[in-house]
C-alpha positions, 0 to 999 in steps of 0.5 A: 885582798890582792885586788885592792891595791889595783883599784888605786892605781893611776895613770901618769899625769904626763904620759898616761902610762901606769904610775902605780899609786902616784901621780907620775910614772918613774920615767916622767918623775926623773925628767923633772928639772931640779934646782941647780946646786949653786943658787943665790940664797935670797932669790934662788937664781943660779950663781957661780959659787955656793952661798954667794948672792946674785948681783941683783940681791947685792944691789937691791936686797928684797924684803924677803931673806931666803927662797927655797924652790923644789924645781926649776920652772922648765918643761915638763914641770910647767905642765904639772903646775898648770894642771894643778893650778887650773885643772884640779889635778890635786893628786900632784900635791905630793909630787910638787912638794916632796923636794921642799919637804925633804929640804926643810927637814934640816932647815930652821922652821918658821913660826908660821906658813902663809899662802900667797893670797888670791883676790876674791874675784880671782878665787871665784873665777878659779874656784880655789887658791892653789897656793893655799892647797900647797900651804895646807899640805906643807903645814900638815906635813911639817906640823906648822901653824897656817895663817890663812887670813893674815894678809889679803890681796886688795886689788884684782891685778892682771895675770903676772905671767903676761907681763914684763918684769917692770910691769910685774913690779908696777902691777902689784904695787899696793896690792897686799895688806896685812892686818894680823898680829905677826909682830916679830914672827918668822913667816914662810910665804908659799906659792906655786911659781916664782918668776921675777919675785915681784909677788913675794917682794910686795907681800913680804913688804906688807908683812914687814910693815905689819911687824914680821921679823923674817920672811922667806919664800917656799915655791914649787918652781923657780924660773931661772931667768928673769923675764 
């Protein structure tokens, strides 16, 4: 009976040391960059004082009302996101979502969770939507409804990571449609990374156009500098 736990032991995804029954060893787990203590409540970029809005959100409020991020998008978290997104490292689900789940214990719950849609062409190419996997895990852990087909990405846009901030905004213009009944609902969008916020902005606009009352964003990682 003592041999059974050993069969489930894993090597750390980052350093290959013994990680027990988790994806990361304790040393690599401690190296993950958490979010700063003071961030803009709308877009989660760093600000000087807790609860204050950043200049961008003051001047041009986005279509979403709040962003919750588990980690800062820096090394080595960026390697984990890449491994999860492109290399089927699904054992990272708990690691990637744990801080979000903890933060949401005392956060007003939305009516439903919506994964960032992936265009069918990109889905066939990759084989899975990483945002859907994250959303399914969060919905199960938090006992919340999951809207899988409520919104669609109707254009196969260029990869956002390769574009400037203005190009990201232009790239996604008109890329989402929402034909589900979300009238007066509070929706949480789930995605792996928020960089400029352009994907969340355009999806939130589609949701608001379909009648959603409140939209917030839950992301694994937030880039702390606009690119």
